[in-house]
C-alpha positions as CSV (number, residue, x, y, z in Angstrom):
1,M,101.1,94.0,86.4
2,L,102.3,97.5,85.6
3,P,101.1,100.9,86.8
4,K,98.6,102.8,84.8
5,I,98.4,106.5,83.7
6,N,97.1,108.7,86.6
7,Q,98.0,106.1,89.2
8,M,99.7,107.2,92.4
9,M,103.3,106.0,92.8
10,Y,105.3,105.8,96.0
11,I,109.1,105.9,95.8
12,Q,112.0,105.1,98.1
13,A,115.1,107.0,97.1
14,E,118.5,106.5,98.6
15,A,119.4,109.2,101.2
16,E,122.6,111.1,101.1
17,N,125.4,110.4,103.6
18,G,123.9,107.1,104.6
19,G,120.8,108.7,106.2
20,E,117.3,107.2,106.2
21,A,115.7,106.5,102.8
22,V,113.5,109.3,101.5
23,T,109.8,108.4,100.8
24,L,108.3,110.3,97.9
25,R,104.9,110.5,96.1
26,S,104.3,111.1,92.5
27,R,101.7,110.3,89.7
28,V,102.1,108.5,86.4
29,A,101.7,111.0,83.6
30,D,102.5,108.9,80.6
31,I,103.8,105.5,79.5
32,D,105.5,104.3,76.3
33,D,107.4,101.2,75.2
34,R,110.5,102.0,77.2
35,N,109.7,104.4,80.0
36,I,107.1,105.3,82.7
37,Y,106.9,109.1,82.9
38,I,106.1,110.5,86.4
39,E,105.6,114.0,87.7
40,I,108.4,115.4,89.8
41,P,108.2,113.5,93.1
42,L,107.2,115.3,96.2
43,N,108.8,114.6,99.6
44,E,105.8,114.3,101.8
45,K,107.7,115.1,105.0
46,T,109.3,118.3,103.9
47,R,106.6,119.2,101.3
48,K,109.4,120.0,98.8
49,L,109.9,118.6,95.3
50,Y,112.6,116.0,95.0
51,R,115.1,116.6,92.1
52,T,116.1,113.2,90.8
53,Q,119.4,112.6,89.0
54,Q,120.1,110.7,85.7
55,G,120.8,107.1,86.5
56,E,119.5,107.4,90.1
57,R,118.3,104.0,91.5
58,L,114.7,104.0,92.9
59,E,112.5,101.5,94.6
60,L,108.9,102.1,93.6
61,Y,105.5,100.7,94.6
62,F,101.9,101.2,93.8
63,F,98.5,99.7,94.7
64,T,96.1,98.0,92.4
65,H,92.3,98.4,92.7
66,D,92.0,95.1,94.6
67,G,94.4,96.4,97.3
68,V,97.5,94.5,96.4
69,K,100.8,96.3,96.7
70,H,103.2,95.9,93.8
71,L,106.9,96.7,93.9
72,F,109.8,97.1,91.5
73,S,113.2,98.5,91.2
74,S,114.2,100.9,88.4
75,F,116.3,104.0,87.6
76,V,115.9,107.5,86.2
77,S,116.5,107.1,82.5
78,G,115.9,110.8,81.5
79,F,113.6,113.8,81.6
80,R,110.9,115.2,79.4
81,K,110.1,118.9,79.1
82,E,106.4,119.7,78.5
83,A,103.9,122.0,80.1
84,V,104.9,120.0,83.2
85,S,108.4,118.6,83.6
86,L,108.4,114.8,83.8
87,V,110.9,112.2,85.0
88,A,111.4,109.1,82.9
89,I,111.7,105.8,84.8
90,R,112.8,102.7,82.9
91,K,109.8,100.6,82.4
92,P,110.2,97.2,84.1
93,D,109.3,93.9,82.5
94,P,106.1,92.5,84.0
95,E,108.1,89.7,85.7
96,E,110.2,92.2,87.5
97,V,107.2,93.5,89.4
98,T,106.5,91.6,92.6
99,K,103.5,91.4,94.9
100,D,103.8,92.2,98.6
101,Q,101.5,89.7,100.3
102,R,102.1,90.8,103.8
103,R,99.4,93.5,103.9
104,S,97.2,95.0,101.3
105,Y,97.1,98.6,102.5
106,L,98.4,100.9,105.1
107,R,95.7,101.4,107.7
108,V,95.7,104.4,110.1
109,E,93.7,105.3,113.2
110,T,91.9,108.6,112.5
111,N,88.6,110.3,113.4
112,L,87.0,111.6,110.2
113,E,83.4,112.5,109.5
114,I,81.7,109.8,107.4
115,A,78.2,110.1,106.0
116,V,76.4,106.7,105.7
117,K,73.4,105.8,103.6
118,L,71.5,102.5,104.4
119,G,68.8,101.6,101.9
120,D,66.8,104.4,100.1
121,K,65.9,106.6,103.0
122,L,68.1,106.1,106.1
123,R,71.1,108.4,106.4
124,F,73.3,109.4,109.3
125,V,76.7,110.8,110.1
126,A,79.3,108.9,112.1
127,V,83.0,109.1,113.0
128,T,85.7,106.7,111.7
129,E,88.0,104.7,114.0
130,D,90.4,103.9,111.2
131,I,90.7,103.9,107.4
132,G,92.9,102.3,104.8
133,G,93.0,101.8,101.0
134,G,90.9,98.6,101.4
135,G,88.3,99.6,103.9
136,A,87.2,101.6,107.0
137,S,85.6,101.3,110.4
138,F,83.3,103.7,112.2
139,L,81.5,104.2,115.5
140,C,77.7,104.7,115.4
141,E,74.6,104.4,117.6
142,R,73.2,100.9,117.9
143,K,69.7,102.1,116.9
144,W,70.8,101.9,113.2
145,P,69.8,98.5,111.7
146,I,73.3,97.5,110.4
147,E,74.2,93.9,110.1
148,P,77.1,91.9,108.6
149,N,77.1,91.6,104.8
150,V,75.0,94.7,104.4
151,V,76.4,97.1,101.8
152,L,76.5,100.8,102.9
153,T,76.9,103.8,100.6
154,C,79.4,106.2,102.3
155,W,81.1,109.5,101.8
156,L,84.3,110.3,103.6
157,L,85.5,113.9,104.3
158,L,89.3,113.9,104.0
159,S,91.5,116.7,105.2
160,Y,95.0,117.0,103.8
161,R,98.1,119.0,104.8
162,G,97.8,122.6,103.9
163,G,94.1,122.6,104.6
164,S,92.7,121.2,101.4
165,L,89.7,118.9,101.6
166,A,88.4,116.1,99.5
167,H,85.4,113.7,99.4
168,A,85.7,110.0,98.7
169,K,82.6,108.0,97.9
170,F,82.4,104.2,98.2
171,E,80.2,101.2,98.7
172,G,81.3,99.4,101.9
173,E,80.4,95.8,102.8
174,V,80.0,95.3,106.6
175,V,82.3,92.4,107.6
176,R,82.0,92.7,111.4
177,I,80.1,94.6,114.2
178,I,81.6,94.9,117.7
179,P,79.7,96.4,120.7
180,V,82.0,99.0,122.3
181,E,79.7,101.1,124.5
182,P,76.3,100.7,126.0
183,D,74.7,102.6,123.1
184,K,77.3,102.3,120.3
185,H,79.0,99.7,118.2
186,L,82.0,99.6,115.9
187,V,81.2,98.8,112.2
188,M,84.0,97.3,110.2
189,M,83.8,97.5,106.4
190,R,85.7,96.5,103.3
191,F,85.5,98.5,100.1
192,A,83.1,96.6,97.8
193,E,83.1,99.3,95.2
194,I,85.2,102.5,94.9
195,S,86.6,104.4,92.0
196,D,90.4,104.5,91.4
197,S,90.5,108.3,92.0
198,D,88.6,108.1,95.3
199,Q,90.7,105.2,96.4
200,Q,93.9,107.2,95.7
201,K,92.5,110.0,97.8
202,V,92.2,107.6,100.7
203,I,95.6,106.2,100.2
204,R,97.1,109.7,100.0
205,Y,95.4,110.7,103.3
206,C,96.7,107.5,105.0
207,F,100.2,108.2,103.8
208,E,100.2,111.8,105.1
209,R,98.7,110.6,108.4
210,Q,101.4,108.0,108.9
211,L,104.1,110.6,108.4
212,D,102.4,112.9,110.9
213,Q,102.3,110.1,113.4
214,R,106.0,109.3,112.9
215,K,106.8,113.0,113.8
216,D,104.8,112.6,117.0
């Protein structure tokens, strides 16, 4: 399994002077027989572009649509000048890419507005308890007729650093319902259907949220 064009890539780069490894985010712009070409990586913590060096060793990972994290090691093999400068990463052999079975996605606690549609007519707005690249949970009033295995159509409002906003639409299958208050319950869902682009929006939000929590 190899990453695809437009897929988000996460990168661990070696820190200078023995400090902590730097976590970066980029996007796959092109792929050929020898290289994967990515946009100049962004340091999510400092919000600055990270200038890679020829031959620099990198640890990279990405998530597939089914929520599995894939990792591989590579190095910077060159650069490509176009309308946007690209960094060439040596393309790994498929057997060099390993799966991380410990957890599928980063999940973060966060209170976001989520619009929910049940059936053809019933719509309501709730607040999430947590979200991740594989699903979400939200609090809502018990009066809504939600049961396990029901599929809900949902729209998430995501707010990123710098004030930008994005919407992510998905079909969520209810896997569990937990009463938490006299008039409310917690609805836990997994993504039954979500586009790659909307899933990447959720993963990006979780990544930024995790960094913010580490600062706190």
